[in-house]
N, C-alpha and C positions, 0 to 999 in steps of 0.2 A: 764415783763410778766403781762398780764392783770389778769390772774387767778393763784395765787401762789399755790393753792391747786389742780391744774389740775392733778398731778400724783395720788393723793389720790382718786379723783373722777373716773379717768380712770380705777383704779383697780376694782372698783365695776362692771365694764363691762366685766372684764376678767374672764376666767375659773380658778378656784383654782389651777389646775395642771399647767397651764401656769404661774401663778404668782410664784408658788414654783420653777418652772424651771428657771424662770428669776432670782429669788433670788440665786439659786445654781450657775447659770452662773456668777452673779456679785461676789459671794464669791470666785469662781475660778479665776476670773480675778484679784481680790484683792490679793489672795494668790500668784499669778504669779508675779504681780508687786512688792510685798514684797520680794519675792525670788530673783528677779532680781536686787533689789536695792543694792547699794554699802554699805550703812550703814543707821542707823536710822536718820541721819542728812540730808539725801537727801531731796531737796526741791521739792514742787509740781510745775506743770506747771501752774495750775489755782492758782489764788490769792484770798485772803479775800477781804472784802469790802474795807479795807484800802490800798489794793495794795500789801500787803506782802504775800509771798508764805507760805505754811504750811510745816513743816517737816513731814517725814514719822512717826516719833515718836509721834507727836501730833495727826496725823490722826488715828494711831492705838489705842492710848489711847481714842480718841473720839468714835471710833467704839465700843470699850469695854464698855464705859460708856452708849452709846445709846442702845446697845444690853441688858445690865443689866437693864436699865430703862424699855425698852419695855417687857422684860421677866417678870419683876415685875408686869407690868400692866396686862399681860396675866395671871399670877398667881392670881391676885385679881379677875379677871373675872371668872376664873375656880372656885375659892373659893365661889363666889356668886352663881355659878351654882350648884355646888355639895355639898356645905356646909362644906367640909373638909379643915382643916387648916394644913399647913406643919410646920415643926419645923424651 
């Protein structure tokens, strides 16, 4: 792909309600895939750069890590705006 940040720039042009709807839809699809999986060792259809598939366990842990990281970023921005610090 010529522009690896295409998804991020595209989001600037979308209505915030549309972005939130897309996020909820993606979450619902992920929940359904997880519910339908036979176990956490089920392999992905898509593969990593090296050609190896991911396990559902790896994907769920990665989602937890990414969500925590970005929630932390959002908290830092909020603290910079309102000056309050959480525990």
